[in-house]
C-alpha positions as CSV (number, residue, x, y, z in Angstrom):
1,M,122.9,65.0,116.7
2,A,121.5,68.2,118.2
3,I,123.9,71.1,119.0
4,D,123.4,70.7,122.8
5,D,124.3,67.0,122.6
6,R,127.4,67.7,120.5
7,I,128.5,70.3,123.0
8,Q,128.0,67.9,125.9
9,Q,129.9,65.2,124.1
10,A,132.7,67.7,123.4
11,L,132.8,68.8,127.0
12,A,133.4,65.1,128.0
13,Y,136.5,65.1,125.9
14,A,137.7,68.7,126.7
15,D,140.7,69.2,129.0
16,T,139.7,72.3,130.8
17,T,136.2,73.7,129.9
18,K,133.5,72.2,132.1
19,H,130.4,74.4,131.5
20,I,129.0,76.1,128.4
21,A,125.9,78.2,127.8
22,F,125.4,78.4,124.0
23,G,122.5,79.7,122.0
24,H,120.0,82.5,121.8
25,H,119.6,84.9,124.8
26,V,122.0,83.1,127.1
27,T,124.0,86.1,128.4
28,G,121.8,86.1,131.5
29,Q,123.1,82.7,132.5
30,A,126.7,84.1,132.9
31,G,126.4,84.8,136.7
32,A,124.9,81.4,137.5
33,L,127.6,79.7,135.4
34,F,130.3,81.6,137.3
35,A,128.9,80.6,140.6
36,Q,128.7,76.9,139.5
37,S,132.2,77.0,138.2
38,F,133.9,79.0,141.0
39,P,131.8,78.6,144.2
40,G,132.5,81.3,146.7
41,K,134.9,83.2,144.5
42,R,135.0,86.9,143.7
43,A,134.9,88.0,140.1
44,I,136.4,90.8,138.0
45,L,134.9,91.5,134.6
46,V,137.5,92.5,131.9
47,A,136.4,94.1,128.6
48,D,137.3,96.9,126.2
49,T,134.8,99.7,125.6
50,N,133.5,97.9,122.5
51,T,132.9,94.5,124.1
52,W,131.5,96.2,127.2
53,N,129.0,98.0,125.1
54,A,128.0,94.8,123.5
55,C,126.9,93.0,126.6
56,G,128.9,94.2,129.7
57,P,126.0,95.6,131.7
58,D,123.9,92.5,131.1
59,V,126.8,90.3,132.3
60,Q,127.3,92.5,135.3
61,A,123.6,92.3,136.1
62,S,123.6,88.5,135.9
63,F,126.6,88.3,138.3
64,E,124.8,90.6,140.7
65,A,121.7,88.5,140.5
66,A,123.7,85.4,141.3
67,G,125.0,87.1,144.5
68,I,128.7,87.1,143.3
69,S,131.1,89.6,144.9
70,M,132.8,91.7,142.3
71,D,135.7,94.1,141.9
72,N,135.1,97.1,139.7
73,P,135.3,96.0,136.0
74,Y,138.6,96.7,134.2
75,I,137.9,98.1,130.7
76,F,140.6,98.7,128.1
77,P,140.1,101.5,125.6
78,G,138.3,100.3,122.5
79,S,140.2,102.6,120.1
80,P,142.8,102.1,118.7
81,T,142.1,98.4,118.4
82,L,143.5,96.4,121.3
83,Y,146.6,94.4,120.2
84,A,147.5,91.0,121.4
85,S,150.9,92.1,122.7
86,Y,152.8,90.8,125.7
87,E,152.8,94.4,127.0
88,N,149.0,94.2,127.4
89,V,149.3,90.8,129.1
90,D,151.7,92.6,131.6
91,I,149.1,95.3,132.2
92,L,146.3,92.8,132.8
93,R,148.4,90.6,134.9
94,G,149.2,93.6,137.2
95,I,145.4,94.3,137.6
96,L,144.7,90.7,138.4
97,R,147.6,90.3,140.8
98,A,146.2,93.1,143.0
99,T,143.1,91.0,143.7
100,D,142.1,87.4,144.4
101,A,139.2,87.7,142.0
102,I,138.7,85.3,139.1
103,C,138.8,87.0,135.7
104,C,135.8,86.8,133.4
105,S,136.7,88.2,130.0
106,I,134.0,89.8,127.9
107,A,135.6,89.2,124.5
108,A,136.3,86.9,121.6
109,G,139.8,87.0,120.2
110,T,142.5,89.4,121.3
111,L,141.2,90.4,124.7
112,N,140.2,86.8,125.6
113,D,143.8,85.7,124.7
114,L,145.2,88.4,127.0
115,A,142.9,87.3,129.9
116,K,143.7,83.7,129.2
117,L,147.5,84.1,129.4
118,A,147.5,86.7,132.3
119,S,145.3,84.3,134.4
120,Y,147.4,81.3,133.5
121,E,150.6,83.1,134.5
122,L,149.0,83.8,137.9
123,E,148.0,80.1,138.1
124,R,144.3,81.0,138.1
125,P,141.4,79.7,136.0
126,Y,139.2,82.1,134.2
127,M,135.8,82.4,132.4
128,N,134.8,83.9,129.0
129,V,131.7,85.6,127.7
130,C,132.2,85.5,123.9
131,T,131.1,88.6,122.0
132,A,131.8,87.6,118.3
133,A,132.2,84.5,116.2
134,S,135.6,85.8,115.0
135,V,138.0,83.0,116.0
136,D,138.1,79.4,117.3
137,G,140.4,80.5,120.1
138,F,137.8,81.5,122.6
139,A,137.3,77.8,123.5
140,A,140.8,76.7,122.8
141,F,143.9,76.2,125.0
142,G,146.8,78.6,124.1
143,A,146.9,82.3,123.4
144,S,148.3,83.9,120.2
145,I,150.4,86.7,121.7
146,A,153.1,88.9,120.1
147,K,156.4,89.6,121.8
148,D,159.0,91.9,120.3
149,G,156.7,92.2,117.3
150,F,156.2,88.5,116.5
151,K,153.2,86.4,117.3
152,I,153.4,82.8,118.5
153,T,150.9,80.6,120.4
154,R,151.8,80.5,124.0
155,T,150.7,77.7,126.4
156,C,147.8,78.5,128.7
157,D,144.6,76.9,129.7
158,A,141.2,77.3,128.1
159,P,138.3,78.9,130.0
160,V,136.6,76.7,132.7
161,A,133.3,78.2,131.7
162,L,132.0,79.8,128.6
163,V,129.0,81.8,127.5
164,A,128.3,82.2,123.8
165,D,125.2,84.2,123.0
166,V,124.6,84.1,119.2
167,D,122.3,87.2,119.5
168,V,125.3,89.2,120.9
169,M,127.6,87.7,118.3
170,A,125.1,88.8,115.5
171,Q,125.5,92.4,116.6
172,A,129.3,92.3,116.3
173,P,130.9,94.2,113.4
174,Q,130.5,92.3,110.2
175,R,134.3,92.1,109.6
176,L,134.6,90.1,112.9
177,T,132.0,87.5,111.6
178,A,133.8,87.4,108.2
179,T,137.2,86.7,109.9
180,G,135.6,83.9,111.9
181,Y,134.4,82.4,108.7
182,G,138.0,82.6,107.2
183,D,139.4,80.9,110.3
184,L,136.8,78.1,110.1
185,I,137.0,77.3,106.3
186,E,140.6,76.3,106.7
187,K,139.5,73.3,108.7
188,I,138.6,71.6,105.3
189,P,142.2,71.4,103.9
190,A,143.5,71.0,107.4
191,G,141.5,67.8,107.5
192,A,143.2,66.7,104.2
193,D,146.6,67.4,105.8
194,W,145.7,65.2,108.8
195,I,144.5,62.4,106.5
196,L,147.8,62.6,104.6
197,S,149.7,62.4,107.8
198,E,147.7,59.4,109.0
199,E,148.2,57.6,105.6
200,L,152.0,58.1,105.9
201,G,152.1,56.7,109.5
202,I,153.1,60.1,111.0
203,E,150.1,61.2,113.0
204,A,147.0,59.0,113.3
205,I,143.5,60.7,113.3
206,D,141.7,60.6,116.6
207,T,138.2,59.9,115.4
208,R,136.4,61.4,118.3
209,V,138.3,64.7,117.9
210,W,138.0,64.6,114.1
211,E,134.2,64.4,114.4
212,L,134.1,67.4,116.8
213,V,135.6,69.6,114.0
214,Q,134.5,67.9,110.8
215,G,131.1,66.8,111.9
216,P,129.4,70.2,111.9
217,L,131.8,71.9,109.6
218,R,130.1,71.8,106.2
219,Q,126.8,72.9,107.6
220,A,128.5,75.7,109.5
221,L,130.0,77.1,106.3
222,A,127.0,76.4,104.1
223,N,125.3,79.9,104.1
224,P,127.9,82.7,103.9
225,D,125.4,85.2,102.5
226,A,123.1,84.8,105.5
227,I,126.1,84.9,107.9
228,A,127.2,88.1,106.3
229,S,123.8,89.7,106.8
230,G,124.1,89.0,110.6
231,D,121.2,86.5,110.6
232,P,121.4,85.0,114.1
233,D,120.1,81.6,113.0
234,A,122.8,81.4,110.3
235,L,125.3,82.5,112.8
236,V,124.5,79.5,115.1
237,G,126.4,77.2,112.7
238,L,129.5,79.5,112.4
239,A,129.6,80.0,116.2
240,E,129.2,76.3,116.9
241,G,131.9,75.4,114.3
242,N,134.4,77.7,116.0
243,L,133.4,76.5,119.4
244,M,133.7,72.8,118.6
245,S,137.1,73.5,116.9
246,G,138.4,75.1,120.1
247,L,137.1,72.2,122.2
248,A,138.7,69.7,119.8
249,M,142.1,71.4,120.3
250,Q,141.6,71.1,124.1
251,A,140.8,67.4,123.8
252,Y,143.7,66.7,121.5
253,Q,146.1,69.1,123.3
254,S,147.3,70.3,119.9
255,S,146.0,72.6,117.1
256,R,146.3,69.7,114.6
257,P,142.5,69.1,114.4
258,A,142.0,72.8,113.4
259,S,145.1,74.0,111.7
260,G,146.9,72.9,108.5
261,A,149.0,74.4,105.8
262,G,146.5,77.2,105.2
263,H,147.2,78.4,108.8
264,Q,150.9,78.3,108.1
265,F,150.6,81.0,105.4
266,S,148.9,83.2,108.0
267,H,151.4,82.4,110.7
268,T,154.3,83.3,108.3
269,W,152.8,86.7,107.5
270,E,152.0,87.3,111.2
271,M,155.5,86.6,112.3
272,E,156.7,89.0,109.7
273,G,154.4,91.6,111.2
274,H,152.2,92.0,108.1
275,G,149.2,94.2,108.6
276,L,150.0,95.1,112.2
277,D,150.2,98.8,111.4
278,E,146.7,98.9,110.0
279,E,143.7,100.1,112.0
280,P,142.1,97.8,112.8
281,P,145.0,95.4,112.3
282,L,144.7,92.9,109.6
283,S,142.8,90.0,111.2
284,H,144.1,86.4,111.6
285,G,141.0,85.0,109.9
286,F,141.4,87.2,106.8
287,K,145.0,85.9,106.4
288,V,143.9,82.3,107.1
289,G,141.2,82.6,104.4
290,I,143.8,83.5,101.8
291,G,146.0,80.7,103.1
292,T,143.1,78.4,102.6
293,I,142.8,79.3,98.9
294,A,146.6,78.8,98.6
295,S,146.4,75.4,100.3
296,C,143.5,74.2,98.3
297,A,145.2,75.3,95.0
298,L,148.3,73.3,96.0
299,W,146.2,70.3,97.0
300,E,144.3,70.4,93.7
301,Y,147.5,70.4,91.7
302,A,149.1,67.7,93.9
303,L,146.2,65.3,93.5
304,S,146.6,65.5,89.7
305,L,150.1,63.9,90.0
306,D,150.9,60.2,89.8
307,L,153.3,59.8,92.7
308,T,153.3,56.0,92.4
309,T,156.1,56.4,89.8
310,I,158.6,58.4,91.7
311,D,162.2,57.3,91.6
312,I,162.9,56.5,95.2
313,D,166.6,55.8,94.8
314,A,167.2,59.1,93.0
315,L,165.3,61.1,95.5
316,V,167.2,59.6,98.4
317,A,170.5,60.1,96.6
318,T,169.8,63.8,95.8
319,A,168.0,64.8,99.0
320,P,169.5,67.9,100.7
321,T,171.6,67.4,103.8
322,R,170.6,68.7,107.2
323,A,173.1,71.5,106.8
324,Q,171.8,72.4,103.4
325,V,168.2,72.5,104.6
326,E,169.2,74.8,107.5
327,E,170.9,77.1,105.1
328,Q,167.8,77.2,102.8
329,V,165.5,77.9,105.8
330,R,167.6,80.7,107.1
331,A,167.7,82.3,103.6
332,L,163.9,82.2,103.5
333,H,163.2,84.1,106.7
334,I,163.9,87.4,108.4
335,P,166.6,87.1,111.2
336,A,164.1,87.4,114.0
337,I,162.4,84.0,113.2
338,Q,165.3,82.1,111.6
339,D,166.2,80.1,114.6
340,A,162.6,79.1,115.3
341,A,162.0,78.1,111.7
342,V,165.1,76.0,111.6
343,S,164.1,74.2,114.9
344,Q,160.6,73.5,113.5
345,T,162.0,72.2,110.2
346,M,164.6,70.0,111.8
347,D,161.9,68.4,114.0
348,K,160.4,66.8,110.8
349,F,163.6,66.4,108.8
350,V,164.2,62.9,107.5
351,D,167.0,61.6,105.3
352,G,168.7,58.3,104.4
353,E,166.7,55.2,105.3
354,A,164.0,57.2,107.1
355,L,163.4,59.1,103.9
356,R,163.4,55.9,101.9
357,E,160.7,54.5,104.1
358,R,158.7,57.7,103.8
359,L,158.9,57.6,100.0
360,E,158.0,53.9,99.8
361,R,154.9,54.7,101.9
362,I,154.0,57.6,99.6
363,V,154.1,55.3,96.6
364,A,152.1,52.5,98.4
365,R,149.5,54.8,99.9
366,W,149.1,57.4,97.1
367,P,145.9,55.9,95.6
368,N,144.3,55.9,99.1
369,I,145.5,59.4,99.7
370,V,144.0,60.7,96.5
371,E,140.7,59.0,97.2
372,R,140.3,60.2,100.8
373,C,141.6,63.7,100.2
374,Q,139.5,64.4,97.1
375,A,136.5,63.5,99.2
376,Q,137.6,65.9,101.9
377,L,138.6,68.9,99.9
378,I,136.8,71.7,98.0
379,S,138.2,73.6,95.1
380,P,140.1,76.9,95.6
381,E,137.5,78.6,93.4
382,E,134.8,77.5,95.9
383,V,136.8,78.9,98.8
384,M,137.2,82.2,96.9
385,A,133.4,82.4,96.2
386,A,132.5,81.6,99.9
387,L,134.9,84.2,101.2
388,R,133.6,86.8,98.8
389,A,130.0,86.0,99.8
390,V,130.7,86.4,103.6
391,G,132.5,89.7,103.0
392,A,136.1,88.5,103.6
393,P,139.1,89.2,101.3
394,S,139.1,86.6,98.5
395,H,142.4,87.4,96.8
396,P,145.9,87.9,98.3
397,I,146.2,91.4,96.9
398,M,143.1,92.4,99.0
399,I,145.3,91.9,102.1
400,G,148.4,93.5,100.7
401,I,150.1,90.3,99.6
402,D,151.2,90.5,96.0
403,L,151.6,87.3,94.0
404,A,155.4,87.4,94.2
405,R,155.3,87.4,97.9
406,L,152.6,84.7,98.0
407,K,154.8,82.5,95.8
408,Q,157.6,82.9,98.3
409,T,155.3,82.1,101.2
410,Y,154.7,78.6,99.8
411,F,158.3,77.8,100.7
412,Q,158.3,79.8,104.0
413,A,155.1,78.2,105.2
414,Y,156.6,74.7,104.9
415,S,159.5,75.6,107.2
416,I,157.7,77.4,110.1
417,R,155.9,74.4,111.7
418,S,156.9,70.8,112.3
419,R,153.4,69.7,111.4
420,Y,153.2,67.4,108.3
421,T,151.1,68.9,105.5
422,I,150.8,68.8,101.7
423,L,153.8,71.2,101.7
424,D,155.9,68.5,103.3
425,L,154.7,65.7,101.0
426,L,155.8,67.8,97.9
427,N,159.0,68.7,99.6
428,N,159.8,65.0,100.3
429,V,159.4,64.1,96.6
430,Q,161.4,67.2,95.6
431,Y,158.4,68.6,93.7
432,L,157.4,71.6,95.8
433,G,159.3,74.0,93.5
434,N,157.7,72.5,90.4
435,A,154.3,72.6,91.9
436,V,154.5,76.2,92.9
437,D,155.9,77.2,89.5
438,A,153.0,75.5,87.9
439,L,150.5,77.3,90.1
440,F,151.9,80.7,89.1
441,G,152.3,79.8,85.4
442,P,149.9,81.2,82.8
443,D,147.7,78.1,83.0
444,G,148.1,77.5,86.8
445,F,145.6,78.6,89.4
446,W,147.3,81.9,90.3
447,G,148.1,82.5,86.7
448,R,144.4,82.4,86.0
449,H,143.5,84.6,88.9
450,L,145.8,87.6,88.6
451,D,143.0,90.1,89.0
452,P,141.2,90.1,92.3
453,L,138.1,91.8,90.7
454,A,137.8,89.1,88.1
455,S,138.5,86.2,90.6
């Protein structure tokens, strides 16, 4: 199926986004797309100095050509790097409240999230002109915004209209393209996590949404060297992959199609504030890339096990109680996120007969799980090689996470989301600790990859 056909199909499923201009040299369509989406409305362009320099004058010219009335653009400073904090949402909301204009963000990640949430809180739609293939969030519902130093995804609508010009994206700093690749590659083990959840009767796969993400995924990731070089044609696949991922999340009204255990590693570090004091701050996609390696390593080990022989009676009898699990979760996390982690963990907690039924299903479905997930997954070494080729960090030490902290994160990541993943499967069979110890043993994946330069 051609890209334009896939986009039209995705728009038919999407919840909010109605119009997309995607491809080479499409920035000039921004004004006409705004007029089509918001007839008779005023506009205000919102950018930072970096994104304005990328294509702001061209966007402004297209709005003028379309006869759209405009307020003066609001442009944040480009240095230091704009942070996705609620304080910046407050600033932008104040600017927007003073006008009836519809916001058009010229941005990809952080600034687009600020515009998305500020507009939503004013009960207004908005539009985005994307400047980098750095995240899948530019087409997604929700905004990842930090408050009191900790980042969570806050509910808000996706853009009604979107312009994604791959020639503009190709001119973005290489690190932004690399972070977009890191965000996208996690969709591979995230798919395995969803297969697992379906096999265990927890969350069935929506085949339409699955195809939006997984259909173009392998091709989008296939040429990391060309993507790293800024080749616009190679960037088409990466940009489309992130675009389709965002539209899939809209259609499903959840990040399940695009986020699995690998993202939970990144979320853990983000909620702890890791890398926020760097300039530029350590990117989401760089952390997700490392989480993808960690997830694929765990999957590789798990699929080598024979879980058809587990002792169900013993596992039910020795399973920790709700109170014991809460105590364990609190001990794993810093005080600021303990309550949220406990709430997420308790949402998926099972014991007694519910646990017995879960374990019986694991035994019955394990051969199917192995077959389907082996076909879905790639090896952690392949993830490392791809990240290295695209110019992204390929070892946790490269993002300031030593192996002792990574080992701890395997247990923390399980407890910060209610979503069922490979972490939960191993926790249900009381094997997560053994699996993690094996990964970090001399013959385990991380034991064999102690040196980032040799990995």
